[in-house]
HTML snippet that shows the backbone in 3Dmol.js (N, CA, C, O; Angstrom):
<script src="https://3Dmol.org/build/3Dmol-min.js"></script>
<div id="view" style="width:600px;height:400px;position:relative"></div>
<script>
const pdb = `
ATOM      1  N   MET A   1     -22.534  12.286  11.686  1.00  0.00           N
ATOM      2  CA  MET A   1     -21.725  11.592  12.672  1.00  0.00           C
ATOM      3  C   MET A   1     -20.259  11.796  12.313  1.00  0.00           C
ATOM      4  O   MET A   1     -19.772  11.229  11.335  1.00  0.00           O
ATOM      5  N   ASP A   2     -19.562  12.594  13.093  1.00  0.00           N
ATOM      6  CA  ASP A   2     -18.182  12.931  12.797  1.00  0.00           C
ATOM      7  C   ASP A   2     -17.262  12.402  13.891  1.00  0.00           C
ATOM      8  O   ASP A   2     -16.423  13.136  14.415  1.00  0.00           O
ATOM      9  N   LEU A   3     -17.422  11.137  14.228  1.00  0.00           N
ATOM     10  CA  LEU A   3     -16.611  10.517  15.270  1.00  0.00           C
ATOM     11  C   LEU A   3     -15.455   9.757  14.646  1.00  0.00           C
ATOM     12  O   LEU A   3     -15.570   9.234  13.538  1.00  0.00           O
ATOM     13  N   THR A   4     -14.335   9.699  15.367  1.00  0.00           N
ATOM     14  CA  THR A   4     -13.227   8.867  14.900  1.00  0.00           C
ATOM     15  C   THR A   4     -13.582   7.405  15.167  1.00  0.00           C
ATOM     16  O   THR A   4     -14.505   7.100  15.922  1.00  0.00           O
ATOM     17  N   TYR A   5     -12.841   6.527  14.542  1.00  0.00           N
ATOM     18  CA  TYR A   5     -13.060   5.095  14.786  1.00  0.00           C
ATOM     19  C   TYR A   5     -12.846   4.767  16.264  1.00  0.00           C
ATOM     20  O   TYR A   5     -13.542   3.924  16.829  1.00  0.00           O
ATOM     21  N   TYR A   6     -11.890   5.432  16.873  1.00  0.00           N
ATOM     22  CA  TYR A   6     -11.631   5.192  18.292  1.00  0.00           C
ATOM     23  C   TYR A   6     -12.830   5.621  19.137  1.00  0.00           C
ATOM     24  O   TYR A   6     -13.224   4.921  20.069  1.00  0.00           O
ATOM     25  N   GLN A   7     -13.398   6.763  18.806  1.00  0.00           N
ATOM     26  CA  GLN A   7     -14.571   7.244  19.536  1.00  0.00           C
ATOM     27  C   GLN A   7     -15.764   6.310  19.329  1.00  0.00           C
ATOM     28  O   GLN A   7     -16.524   6.051  20.262  1.00  0.00           O
ATOM     29  N   LEU A   8     -15.924   5.810  18.111  1.00  0.00           N
ATOM     30  CA  LEU A   8     -17.031   4.884  17.849  1.00  0.00           C
ATOM     31  C   LEU A   8     -16.936   3.639  18.724  1.00  0.00           C
ATOM     32  O   LEU A   8     -17.948   3.115  19.190  1.00  0.00           O
ATOM     33  N   LEU A   9     -15.707   3.173  18.941  1.00  0.00           N
ATOM     34  CA  LEU A   9     -15.517   1.971  19.756  1.00  0.00           C
ATOM     35  C   LEU A   9     -15.360   2.283  21.237  1.00  0.00           C
ATOM     36  O   LEU A   9     -15.329   1.371  22.063  1.00  0.00           O
ATOM     37  N   GLY A  10     -15.260   3.564  21.578  1.00  0.00           N
ATOM     38  CA  GLY A  10     -15.133   3.948  22.978  1.00  0.00           C
ATOM     39  C   GLY A  10     -13.796   3.575  23.589  1.00  0.00           C
ATOM     40  O   GLY A  10     -13.716   3.214  24.763  1.00  0.00           O
ATOM     41  N   VAL A  11     -12.736   3.666  22.774  1.00  0.00           N
ATOM     42  CA  VAL A  11     -11.392   3.309  23.252  1.00  0.00           C
ATOM     43  C   VAL A  11     -10.433   4.456  22.974  1.00  0.00           C
ATOM     44  O   VAL A  11     -10.685   5.272  22.088  1.00  0.00           O
ATOM     45  N   PRO A  12      -9.320   4.528  23.733  1.00  0.00           N
ATOM     46  CA  PRO A  12      -8.327   5.572  23.465  1.00  0.00           C
ATOM     47  C   PRO A  12      -7.519   5.232  22.210  1.00  0.00           C
ATOM     48  O   PRO A  12      -7.515   4.085  21.762  1.00  0.00           O
ATOM     49  N   GLU A  13      -6.844   6.221  21.653  1.00  0.00           N
ATOM     50  CA  GLU A  13      -6.018   5.991  20.461  1.00  0.00           C
ATOM     51  C   GLU A  13      -4.838   5.076  20.757  1.00  0.00           C
ATOM     52  O   GLU A  13      -4.223   4.541  19.835  1.00  0.00           O
ATOM     53  N   THR A  14      -4.519   4.894  22.022  1.00  0.00           N
ATOM     54  CA  THR A  14      -3.421   4.013  22.429  1.00  0.00           C
ATOM     55  C   THR A  14      -3.925   2.608  22.781  1.00  0.00           C
ATOM     56  O   THR A  14      -3.195   1.826  23.389  1.00  0.00           O
ATOM     57  N   ALA A  15      -5.145   2.291  22.409  1.00  0.00           N
ATOM     58  CA  ALA A  15      -5.775   1.023  22.801  1.00  0.00           C
ATOM     59  C   ALA A  15      -5.007  -0.185  22.274  1.00  0.00           C
ATOM     60  O   ALA A  15      -4.455  -0.174  21.174  1.00  0.00           O
ATOM     61  N   THR A  16      -4.995  -1.212  23.092  1.00  0.00           N
ATOM     62  CA  THR A  16      -4.406  -2.490  22.689  1.00  0.00           C
ATOM     63  C   THR A  16      -5.405  -3.227  21.798  1.00  0.00           C
ATOM     64  O   THR A  16      -6.584  -2.873  21.768  1.00  0.00           O
ATOM     65  N   PRO A  17      -4.947  -4.245  21.074  1.00  0.00           N
ATOM     66  CA  PRO A  17      -5.890  -5.036  20.280  1.00  0.00           C
ATOM     67  C   PRO A  17      -7.037  -5.622  21.120  1.00  0.00           C
ATOM     68  O   PRO A  17      -8.165  -5.739  20.640  1.00  0.00           O
ATOM     69  N   GLU A  18      -6.747  -5.984  22.358  1.00  0.00           N
ATOM     70  CA  GLU A  18      -7.781  -6.528  23.238  1.00  0.00           C
ATOM     71  C   GLU A  18      -8.815  -5.457  23.591  1.00  0.00           C
ATOM     72  O   GLU A  18     -10.016  -5.728  23.619  1.00  0.00           O
ATOM     73  N   GLN A  19      -8.341  -4.246  23.857  1.00  0.00           N
ATOM     74  CA  GLN A  19      -9.258  -3.148  24.167  1.00  0.00           C
ATOM     75  C   GLN A  19     -10.134  -2.809  22.951  1.00  0.00           C
ATOM     76  O   GLN A  19     -11.317  -2.501  23.097  1.00  0.00           O
ATOM     77  N   ILE A  20      -9.548  -2.869  21.771  1.00  0.00           N
ATOM     78  CA  ILE A  20     -10.311  -2.611  20.547  1.00  0.00           C
ATOM     79  C   ILE A  20     -11.388  -3.674  20.379  1.00  0.00           C
ATOM     80  O   ILE A  20     -12.537  -3.356  20.073  1.00  0.00           O
ATOM     81  N   ARG A  21     -11.021  -4.930  20.576  1.00  0.00           N
ATOM     82  CA  ARG A  21     -11.994  -6.021  20.463  1.00  0.00           C
ATOM     83  C   ARG A  21     -13.111  -5.864  21.492  1.00  0.00           C
ATOM     84  O   ARG A  21     -14.288  -6.015  21.162  1.00  0.00           O
ATOM     85  N   ASP A  22     -12.747  -5.565  22.727  1.00  0.00           N
ATOM     86  CA  ASP A  22     -13.759  -5.401  23.776  1.00  0.00           C
ATOM     87  C   ASP A  22     -14.661  -4.199  23.508  1.00  0.00           C
ATOM     88  O   ASP A  22     -15.872  -4.258  23.722  1.00  0.00           O
ATOM     89  N   GLY A  23     -14.055  -3.104  23.035  1.00  0.00           N
ATOM     90  CA  GLY A  23     -14.847  -1.927  22.693  1.00  0.00           C
ATOM     91  C   GLY A  23     -15.822  -2.221  21.569  1.00  0.00           C
ATOM     92  O   GLY A  23     -16.974  -1.788  21.598  1.00  0.00           O
ATOM     93  N   TYR A  24     -15.348  -2.958  20.581  1.00  0.00           N
ATOM     94  CA  TYR A  24     -16.222  -3.350  19.473  1.00  0.00           C
ATOM     95  C   TYR A  24     -17.400  -4.180  19.983  1.00  0.00           C
ATOM     96  O   TYR A  24     -18.550  -3.923  19.627  1.00  0.00           O
ATOM     97  N   ARG A  25     -17.113  -5.147  20.795  1.00  0.00           N
ATOM     98  CA  ARG A  25     -18.185  -6.009  21.308  1.00  0.00           C
ATOM     99  C   ARG A  25     -19.212  -5.217  22.119  1.00  0.00           C
ATOM    100  O   ARG A  25     -20.418  -5.415  21.970  1.00  0.00           O
ATOM    101  N   ARG A  26     -18.725  -4.323  22.973  1.00  0.00           N
ATOM    102  CA  ARG A  26     -19.638  -3.489  23.773  1.00  0.00           C
ATOM    103  C   ARG A  26     -20.538  -2.634  22.884  1.00  0.00           C
ATOM    104  O   ARG A  26     -21.758  -2.610  23.046  1.00  0.00           O
ATOM    105  N   GLN A  27     -19.905  -1.935  21.943  1.00  0.00           N
ATOM    106  CA  GLN A  27     -20.665  -1.020  21.092  1.00  0.00           C
ATOM    107  C   GLN A  27     -21.582  -1.774  20.132  1.00  0.00           C
ATOM    108  O   GLN A  27     -22.696  -1.325  19.865  1.00  0.00           O
ATOM    109  N   ALA A  28     -21.130  -2.907  19.612  1.00  0.00           N
ATOM    110  CA  ALA A  28     -21.967  -3.698  18.705  1.00  0.00           C
ATOM    111  C   ALA A  28     -23.211  -4.209  19.428  1.00  0.00           C
ATOM    112  O   ALA A  28     -24.305  -4.218  18.864  1.00  0.00           O
ATOM    113  N   MET A  29     -23.037  -4.626  20.660  1.00  0.00           N
ATOM    114  CA  MET A  29     -24.203  -5.082  21.431  1.00  0.00           C
ATOM    115  C   MET A  29     -25.148  -3.921  21.723  1.00  0.00           C
ATOM    116  O   MET A  29     -26.365  -4.063  21.611  1.00  0.00           O
ATOM    117  N   ALA A  30     -24.595  -2.790  22.093  1.00  0.00           N
ATOM    118  CA  ALA A  30     -25.422  -1.635  22.439  1.00  0.00           C
ATOM    119  C   ALA A  30     -26.173  -1.088  21.233  1.00  0.00           C
ATOM    120  O   ALA A  30     -27.306  -0.627  21.369  1.00  0.00           O
ATOM    121  N   TRP A  31     -25.552  -1.133  20.041  1.00  0.00           N
ATOM    122  CA  TRP A  31     -26.154  -0.524  18.860  1.00  0.00           C
ATOM    123  C   TRP A  31     -26.728  -1.532  17.867  1.00  0.00           C
ATOM    124  O   TRP A  31     -27.087  -1.167  16.748  1.00  0.00           O
ATOM    125  N   HIS A  32     -26.814  -2.796  18.273  1.00  0.00           N
ATOM    126  CA  HIS A  32     -27.394  -3.788  17.352  1.00  0.00           C
ATOM    127  C   HIS A  32     -28.837  -3.385  17.043  1.00  0.00           C
ATOM    128  O   HIS A  32     -29.594  -3.078  17.964  1.00  0.00           O
ATOM    129  N   PRO A  33     -29.233  -3.381  15.764  1.00  0.00           N
ATOM    130  CA  PRO A  33     -30.591  -2.959  15.401  1.00  0.00           C
ATOM    131  C   PRO A  33     -31.702  -3.742  16.112  1.00  0.00           C
ATOM    132  O   PRO A  33     -32.758  -3.180  16.401  1.00  0.00           O
ATOM    133  N   ASP A  34     -31.482  -5.008  16.391  1.00  0.00           N
ATOM    134  CA  ASP A  34     -32.498  -5.794  17.091  1.00  0.00           C
ATOM    135  C   ASP A  34     -32.693  -5.325  18.531  1.00  0.00           C
ATOM    136  O   ASP A  34     -33.749  -5.554  19.120  1.00  0.00           O
ATOM    137  N   ARG A  35     -31.688  -4.673  19.098  1.00  0.00           N
ATOM    138  CA  ARG A  35     -31.792  -4.160  20.466  1.00  0.00           C
ATOM    139  C   ARG A  35     -32.334  -2.738  20.509  1.00  0.00           C
ATOM    140  O   ARG A  35     -32.567  -2.187  21.585  1.00  0.00           O
ATOM    141  N   ASN A  36     -32.531  -2.149  19.337  1.00  0.00           N
ATOM    142  CA  ASN A  36     -33.014  -0.768  19.242  1.00  0.00           C
ATOM    143  C   ASN A  36     -34.198  -0.669  18.287  1.00  0.00           C
ATOM    144  O   ASN A  36     -34.126   0.051  17.292  1.00  0.00           O
ATOM    145  N   PRO A  37     -35.276  -1.374  18.571  1.00  0.00           N
ATOM    146  CA  PRO A  37     -36.406  -1.379  17.629  1.00  0.00           C
ATOM    147  C   PRO A  37     -37.063  -0.012  17.462  1.00  0.00           C
ATOM    148  O   PRO A  37     -37.661   0.251  16.418  1.00  0.00           O
ATOM    149  N   ASN A  38     -36.969   0.857  18.453  1.00  0.00           N
ATOM    150  CA  ASN A  38     -37.581   2.183  18.358  1.00  0.00           C
ATOM    151  C   ASN A  38     -36.695   3.187  17.624  1.00  0.00           C
ATOM    152  O   ASN A  38     -37.130   4.293  17.303  1.00  0.00           O
ATOM    153  N   ASN A  39     -35.468   2.800  17.366  1.00  0.00           N
ATOM    154  CA  ASN A  39     -34.502   3.689  16.723  1.00  0.00           C
ATOM    155  C   ASN A  39     -33.689   2.888  15.707  1.00  0.00           C
ATOM    156  O   ASN A  39     -32.468   3.024  15.627  1.00  0.00           O
ATOM    157  N   ARG A  40     -34.367   2.070  14.949  1.00  0.00           N
ATOM    158  CA  ARG A  40     -33.725   1.084  14.092  1.00  0.00           C
ATOM    159  C   ARG A  40     -32.806   1.699  13.027  1.00  0.00           C
ATOM    160  O   ARG A  40     -31.702   1.199  12.810  1.00  0.00           O
ATOM    161  N   LEU A  41     -33.243   2.767  12.366  1.00  0.00           N
ATOM    162  CA  LEU A  41     -32.421   3.337  11.290  1.00  0.00           C
ATOM    163  C   LEU A  41     -31.097   3.889  11.812  1.00  0.00           C
ATOM    164  O   LEU A  41     -30.043   3.631  11.230  1.00  0.00           O
ATOM    165  N   GLU A  42     -31.150   4.639  12.896  1.00  0.00           N
ATOM    166  CA  GLU A  42     -29.906   5.156  13.478  1.00  0.00           C
ATOM    167  C   GLU A  42     -29.034   4.010  13.975  1.00  0.00           C
ATOM    168  O   GLU A  42     -27.814   4.041  13.807  1.00  0.00           O
ATOM    169  N   ALA A  43     -29.647   3.004  14.581  1.00  0.00           N
ATOM    170  CA  ALA A  43     -28.899   1.853  15.082  1.00  0.00           C
ATOM    171  C   ALA A  43     -28.206   1.117  13.937  1.00  0.00           C
ATOM    172  O   ALA A  43     -27.058   0.696  14.079  1.00  0.00           O
ATOM    173  N   GLU A  44     -28.888   0.959  12.810  1.00  0.00           N
ATOM    174  CA  GLU A  44     -28.273   0.284  11.661  1.00  0.00           C
ATOM    175  C   GLU A  44     -27.061   1.061  11.160  1.00  0.00           C
ATOM    176  O   GLU A  44     -26.018   0.474  10.874  1.00  0.00           O
ATOM    177  N   GLU A  45     -27.198   2.385  11.054  1.00  0.00           N
ATOM    178  CA  GLU A  45     -26.080   3.208  10.601  1.00  0.00           C
ATOM    179  C   GLU A  45     -24.911   3.126  11.569  1.00  0.00           C
ATOM    180  O   GLU A  45     -23.764   2.959  11.154  1.00  0.00           O
ATOM    181  N   ARG A  46     -25.202   3.244  12.856  1.00  0.00           N
ATOM    182  CA  ARG A  46     -24.144   3.204  13.865  1.00  0.00           C
ATOM    183  C   ARG A  46     -23.502   1.821  13.906  1.00  0.00           C
ATOM    184  O   ARG A  46     -22.282   1.715  14.036  1.00  0.00           O
ATOM    185  N   PHE A  47     -24.300   0.760  13.797  1.00  0.00           N
ATOM    186  CA  PHE A  47     -23.788  -0.607  13.818  1.00  0.00           C
ATOM    187  C   PHE A  47     -22.819  -0.831  12.653  1.00  0.00           C
ATOM    188  O   PHE A  47     -21.765  -1.442  12.832  1.00  0.00           O
ATOM    189  N   LYS A  48     -23.169  -0.344  11.475  1.00  0.00           N
ATOM    190  CA  LYS A  48     -22.286  -0.466  10.308  1.00  0.00           C
ATOM    191  C   LYS A  48     -21.004   0.329  10.518  1.00  0.00           C
ATOM    192  O   LYS A  48     -19.919  -0.143  10.177  1.00  0.00           O
ATOM    193  N   ALA A  49     -21.120   1.529  11.074  1.00  0.00           N
ATOM    194  CA  ALA A  49     -19.942   2.356  11.341  1.00  0.00           C
ATOM    195  C   ALA A  49     -19.018   1.672  12.350  1.00  0.00           C
ATOM    196  O   ALA A  49     -17.796   1.713  12.204  1.00  0.00           O
ATOM    197  N   ILE A  50     -19.598   1.050  13.361  1.00  0.00           N
ATOM    198  CA  ILE A  50     -18.826   0.334  14.381  1.00  0.00           C
ATOM    199  C   ILE A  50     -18.083  -0.842  13.736  1.00  0.00           C
ATOM    200  O   ILE A  50     -16.914  -1.078  14.039  1.00  0.00           O
ATOM    201  N   ALA A  51     -18.748  -1.567  12.863  1.00  0.00           N
ATOM    202  CA  ALA A  51     -18.117  -2.693  12.170  1.00  0.00           C
ATOM    203  C   ALA A  51     -16.963  -2.210  11.296  1.00  0.00           C
ATOM    204  O   ALA A  51     -15.911  -2.848  11.256  1.00  0.00           O
ATOM    205  N   ASN A  52     -17.148  -1.090  10.596  1.00  0.00           N
ATOM    206  CA  ASN A  52     -16.067  -0.525   9.771  1.00  0.00           C
ATOM    207  C   ASN A  52     -14.888  -0.107  10.638  1.00  0.00           C
ATOM    208  O   ASN A  52     -13.733  -0.341  10.283  1.00  0.00           O
ATOM    209  N   ALA A  53     -15.183   0.512  11.774  1.00  0.00           N
ATOM    210  CA  ALA A  53     -14.126   0.941  12.687  1.00  0.00           C
ATOM    211  C   ALA A  53     -13.328  -0.266  13.179  1.00  0.00           C
ATOM    212  O   ALA A  53     -12.098  -0.234  13.211  1.00  0.00           O
ATOM    213  N   TYR A  54     -14.028  -1.314  13.557  1.00  0.00           N
ATOM    214  CA  TYR A  54     -13.336  -2.503  14.052  1.00  0.00           C
ATOM    215  C   TYR A  54     -12.490  -3.129  12.948  1.00  0.00           C
ATOM    216  O   TYR A  54     -11.358  -3.547  13.191  1.00  0.00           O
ATOM    217  N   ARG A  55     -13.029  -3.194  11.755  1.00  0.00           N
ATOM    218  CA  ARG A  55     -12.307  -3.779  10.628  1.00  0.00           C
ATOM    219  C   ARG A  55     -10.992  -3.015  10.404  1.00  0.00           C
ATOM    220  O   ARG A  55      -9.948  -3.625  10.173  1.00  0.00           O
ATOM    221  N   ALA A  56     -11.049  -1.702  10.471  1.00  0.00           N
ATOM    222  CA  ALA A  56      -9.851  -0.896  10.229  1.00  0.00           C
ATOM    223  C   ALA A  56      -8.860  -0.983  11.389  1.00  0.00           C
ATOM    224  O   ALA A  56      -7.653  -1.089  11.166  1.00  0.00           O
ATOM    225  N   LEU A  57      -9.354  -0.939  12.609  1.00  0.00           N
ATOM    226  CA  LEU A  57      -8.445  -0.883  13.760  1.00  0.00           C
ATOM    227  C   LEU A  57      -7.927  -2.250  14.196  1.00  0.00           C
ATOM    228  O   LEU A  57      -6.924  -2.327  14.907  1.00  0.00           O
ATOM    229  N   SER A  58      -8.580  -3.316  13.790  1.00  0.00           N
ATOM    230  CA  SER A  58      -8.130  -4.645  14.213  1.00  0.00           C
ATOM    231  C   SER A  58      -6.997  -5.173  13.334  1.00  0.00           C
ATOM    232  O   SER A  58      -6.343  -6.154  13.689  1.00  0.00           O
ATOM    233  N   ASP A  59      -6.764  -4.534  12.201  1.00  0.00           N
ATOM    234  CA  ASP A  59      -5.665  -4.914  11.311  1.00  0.00           C
ATOM    235  C   ASP A  59      -4.540  -3.891  11.479  1.00  0.00           C
ATOM    236  O   ASP A  59      -4.760  -2.690  11.321  1.00  0.00           O
ATOM    237  N   ALA A  60      -3.346  -4.365  11.798  1.00  0.00           N
ATOM    238  CA  ALA A  60      -2.240  -3.462  12.117  1.00  0.00           C
ATOM    239  C   ALA A  60      -1.908  -2.510  10.965  1.00  0.00           C
ATOM    240  O   ALA A  60      -1.649  -1.330  11.201  1.00  0.00           O
ATOM    241  N   THR A  61      -1.913  -2.994   9.749  1.00  0.00           N
ATOM    242  CA  THR A  61      -1.596  -2.150   8.594  1.00  0.00           C
ATOM    243  C   THR A  61      -2.673  -1.096   8.379  1.00  0.00           C
ATOM    244  O   THR A  61      -2.368   0.079   8.178  1.00  0.00           O
ATOM    245  N   SER A  62      -3.924  -1.515   8.421  1.00  0.00           N
ATOM    246  CA  SER A  62      -5.032  -0.578   8.246  1.00  0.00           C
ATOM    247  C   SER A  62      -5.044   0.460   9.362  1.00  0.00           C
ATOM    248  O   SER A  62      -5.311   1.639   9.126  1.00  0.00           O
ATOM    249  N   ARG A  63      -4.752   0.010  10.572  1.00  0.00           N
ATOM    250  CA  ARG A  63      -4.742   0.936  11.704  1.00  0.00           C
ATOM    251  C   ARG A  63      -3.647   1.985  11.537  1.00  0.00           C
ATOM    252  O   ARG A  63      -3.870   3.164  11.810  1.00  0.00           O
ATOM    253  N   ALA A  64      -2.468   1.562  11.090  1.00  0.00           N
ATOM    254  CA  ALA A  64      -1.373   2.509  10.881  1.00  0.00           C
ATOM    255  C   ALA A  64      -1.743   3.534   9.812  1.00  0.00           C
ATOM    256  O   ALA A  64      -1.459   4.722   9.966  1.00  0.00           O
ATOM    257  N   GLU A  65      -2.366   3.085   8.743  1.00  0.00           N
ATOM    258  CA  GLU A  65      -2.799   3.999   7.681  1.00  0.00           C
ATOM    259  C   GLU A  65      -3.864   4.961   8.210  1.00  0.00           C
ATOM    260  O   GLU A  65      -3.831   6.153   7.904  1.00  0.00           O
ATOM    261  N   TYR A  66      -4.800   4.452   8.994  1.00  0.00           N
ATOM    262  CA  TYR A  66      -5.852   5.303   9.553  1.00  0.00           C
ATOM    263  C   TYR A  66      -5.250   6.326  10.512  1.00  0.00           C
ATOM    264  O   TYR A  66      -5.616   7.501  10.474  1.00  0.00           O
ATOM    265  N   ASP A  67      -4.330   5.889  11.369  1.00  0.00           N
ATOM    266  CA  ASP A  67      -3.694   6.811  12.312  1.00  0.00           C
ATOM    267  C   ASP A  67      -2.939   7.911  11.571  1.00  0.00           C
ATOM    268  O   ASP A  67      -2.957   9.071  11.984  1.00  0.00           O
ATOM    269  N   GLU A  68      -2.278   7.544  10.481  1.00  0.00           N
ATOM    270  CA  GLU A  68      -1.560   8.536   9.688  1.00  0.00           C
ATOM    271  C   GLU A  68      -2.551   9.543   9.097  1.00  0.00           C
ATOM    272  O   GLU A  68      -2.316  10.750   9.146  1.00  0.00           O
ATOM    273  N   TRP A  69      -3.642   9.050   8.546  1.00  0.00           N
ATOM    274  CA  TRP A  69      -4.672   9.928   7.985  1.00  0.00           C
ATOM    275  C   TRP A  69      -5.265  10.826   9.074  1.00  0.00           C
ATOM    276  O   TRP A  69      -5.479  12.019   8.859  1.00  0.00           O
ATOM    277  N   LEU A  70      -5.524  10.245  10.225  1.00  0.00           N
ATOM    278  CA  LEU A  70      -6.096  11.007  11.338  1.00  0.00           C
ATOM    279  C   LEU A  70      -5.150  12.127  11.769  1.00  0.00           C
ATOM    280  O   LEU A  70      -5.590  13.237  12.068  1.00  0.00           O
ATOM    281  N   GLY A  71      -3.864  11.836  11.800  1.00  0.00           N
ATOM    282  CA  GLY A  71      -2.872  12.844  12.157  1.00  0.00           C
ATOM    283  C   GLY A  71      -2.820  13.972  11.135  1.00  0.00           C
ATOM    284  O   GLY A  71      -2.727  15.145  11.498  1.00  0.00           O
ATOM    285  N   ARG A  72      -2.881  13.610   9.849  1.00  0.00           N
ATOM    286  CA  ARG A  72      -2.889  14.647   8.806  1.00  0.00           C
ATOM    287  C   ARG A  72      -4.142  15.504   8.909  1.00  0.00           C
ATOM    288  O   ARG A  72      -4.078  16.722   8.744  1.00  0.00           O
ATOM    289  N   ARG A  73      -5.273  14.875   9.179  1.00  0.00           N
ATOM    290  CA  ARG A  73      -6.533  15.612   9.298  1.00  0.00           C
ATOM    291  C   ARG A  73      -6.469  16.594  10.471  1.00  0.00           C
ATOM    292  O   ARG A  73      -6.940  17.726  10.366  1.00  0.00           O
ATOM    293  N   ALA A  74      -5.895  16.163  11.567  1.00  0.00           N
ATOM    294  CA  ALA A  74      -5.763  17.027  12.741  1.00  0.00           C
ATOM    295  C   ALA A  74      -4.843  18.205  12.437  1.00  0.00           C
ATOM    296  O   ALA A  74      -5.130  19.338  12.823  1.00  0.00           O
ATOM    297  N   ASN A  75      -3.738  17.936  11.745  1.00  0.00           N
ATOM    298  CA  ASN A  75      -2.807  19.011  11.394  1.00  0.00           C
ATOM    299  C   ASN A  75      -3.452  20.021  10.458  1.00  0.00           C
ATOM    300  O   ASN A  75      -3.244  21.226  10.603  1.00  0.00           O
ATOM    301  N   GLU A  76      -4.231  19.538   9.501  1.00  0.00           N
ATOM    302  CA  GLU A  76      -4.912  20.435   8.565  1.00  0.00           C
ATOM    303  C   GLU A  76      -5.925  21.319   9.264  1.00  0.00           C
ATOM    304  O   GLU A  76      -6.041  22.507   8.960  1.00  0.00           O
ATOM    305  N   SER A  77      -6.672  20.728  10.216  1.00  0.00           N
ATOM    306  CA  SER A  77      -7.681  21.517  10.913  1.00  0.00           C
ATOM    307  C   SER A  77      -7.050  22.552  11.844  1.00  0.00           C
ATOM    308  O   SER A  77      -7.621  23.620  12.064  1.00  0.00           O
ATOM    309  N   GLU A  78      -5.870  22.235  12.391  1.00  0.00           N
ATOM    310  CA  GLU A  78      -5.166  23.208  13.230  1.00  0.00           C
ATOM    311  C   GLU A  78      -4.657  24.362  12.386  1.00  0.00           C
ATOM    312  O   GLU A  78      -4.688  25.508  12.835  1.00  0.00           O
ATOM    313  N   GLY A  79      -4.194  24.092  11.188  1.00  0.00           N
ATOM    314  CA  GLY A  79      -3.674  25.119  10.313  1.00  0.00           C
ATOM    315  C   GLY A  79      -4.764  25.996   9.723  1.00  0.00           C
ATOM    316  O   GLY A  79      -4.506  27.134   9.332  1.00  0.00           O
ATOM    317  N   ALA A  80      -5.982  25.471   9.656  1.00  0.00           N
ATOM    318  CA  ALA A  80      -7.089  26.222   9.068  1.00  0.00           C
ATOM    319  C   ALA A  80      -7.641  27.267  10.017  1.00  0.00           C
ATOM    320  O   ALA A  80      -8.325  28.192   9.579  1.00  0.00           O
ATOM    321  N   GLY A  81      -7.358  27.142  11.324  1.00  0.00           N
ATOM    322  CA  GLY A  81      -7.946  28.019  12.317  1.00  0.00           C
ATOM    323  C   GLY A  81      -7.221  29.257  12.452  1.00  0.00           C
ATOM    324  O   GLY A  81      -7.598  30.108  13.258  1.00  0.00           O
TER     325      GLY A  81
END
`;
const viewer = $3Dmol.createViewer("view");
viewer.addModel(pdb, "pdb");
viewer.setStyle({}, {cartoon: {color: "spectrum"}});
viewer.zoomTo();
viewer.render();
</script>
């Protein structure tokens, strides 16, 4: 799973705190392990990833650090091609 935190929450990188919260709630409900009994292991992994994404993006300092890291990662991948 190579999704950004924004992709995990289904929000744009310019999302407001409210959009991040709403995206988290939507994705957490959709991927809650109790709602996915036939795919429990994948749901547990995705649910944990969604929680980590929300934790990072809901805090302004953590979000700024993540955005900086994401920008560096994008620049590195462009230079590698």
